[in-house]
C-alpha positions in Angstrom: -18.2 -41.3 -32.2 -17.9 -45.0 -31.7 -19.2 -47.4 -34.1 -20.3 -50.5 -31.6 -21.3 -51.2 -27.7 -20.6 -48.5 -25.4 -17.2 -49.9 -23.5 -16.2 -48.0 -20.2 -12.3 -47.4 -21.9 -14.0 -45.1 -24.0 -15.0 -42.7 -21.7 -11.4 -42.5 -20.5 -10.1 -41.5 -24.1 -12.9 -38.9 -24.3 -12.3 -37.4 -20.8 -8.3 -37.1 -22.0 -9.5 -35.3 -25.2 -11.5 -32.9 -23.2 -9.2 -32.3 -21.0 -6.5 -31.8 -23.4 -8.7 -29.4 -25.7 -9.4 -27.4 -22.2 -5.6 -26.9 -21.5 -4.4 -26.5 -24.7 -7.3 -24.8 -26.9 -9.7 -23.1 -24.9 -9.5 -19.8 -23.6 -11.1 -19.6 -20.5 -11.7 -16.0 -20.8 -14.0 -16.5 -23.7 -15.3 -20.3 -23.6 -17.1 -22.0 -21.2 -15.5 -25.5 -20.2 -15.8 -28.1 -23.1 -17.9 -31.1 -22.9 -17.6 -34.5 -24.6 -20.3 -36.4 -26.0 -19.9 -39.9 -27.1 -22.3 -41.8 -29.5 -22.5 -45.4 -29.4 -24.7 -47.8 -31.4 -26.0 -49.1 -28.1 -25.2 -48.9 -24.5 -25.9 -50.4 -20.8 -27.6 -47.7 -18.6 -25.9 -49.1 -15.6 -22.3 -49.4 -16.7 -22.9 -45.9 -18.2 -24.0 -44.8 -15.2 -21.2 -46.3 -13.0 -18.6 -45.2 -15.4 -19.9 -41.6 -15.1 -19.9 -41.6 -11.5 -16.3 -40.5 -11.0 -16.1 -38.5 -13.9 -14.2 -35.1 -13.4 -15.2 -33.4 -17.0 -18.8 -32.6 -18.2 -19.0 -35.8 -20.4 -22.3 -37.7 -21.9 -23.2 -41.0 -23.6 -25.9 -41.4 -26.1 -26.8 -44.4 -28.4 -27.7 -43.8 -31.9 -29.8 -45.9 -33.4 -28.7 -44.8 -37.0 -25.2 -45.9 -37.0 -24.4 -49.0 -39.1 -22.8 -51.9 -37.7 -19.5 -52.5 -37.9 -19.5 -55.7 -40.1 -21.9 -53.4 -42.4 -18.8 -50.7 -42.4 -16.0 -53.2 -43.2 -17.9 -54.5 -46.0 -18.4 -51.2 -47.5 -15.0 -49.8 -47.4 -12.6 -52.6 -49.1 -9.5 -52.4 -50.9 -11.2 -52.4 -54.2 -13.7 -49.9 -53.3 -11.9 -46.8 -51.8 -8.6 -45.6 -52.5 -6.5 -43.6 -50.3 -3.9 -41.4 -51.1 -0.6 -41.4 -49.4 1.0 -37.9 -50.9 -1.1 -35.0 -49.9 -2.4 -32.8 -52.8 -1.4 -29.2 -53.4 -3.0 -26.4 -51.0 -6.1 -25.1 -52.2 -6.5 -21.4 -51.3 -9.7 -19.2 -51.3 -10.1 -16.5 -53.6 
């Protein structure tokens, strides 16, 4: 998912991820080929169409109107509001 307008380079990265999953994770005997779906806050249909024209992987682009703008996300996550631990906590086990 990308918070912002679609850019053609997003599909290059998504295609790389799909290829990695197909090569390293997917078992062809058990799973169908991986598909990649990119969600963006907006898209230009012509740019998406031309970018997808020569894609070798199953990729799709959709816009999602519910995503907040980048500025809204930046203002919501400020150093005083959120803390991120640098040290991982102890592993939890079920049971």
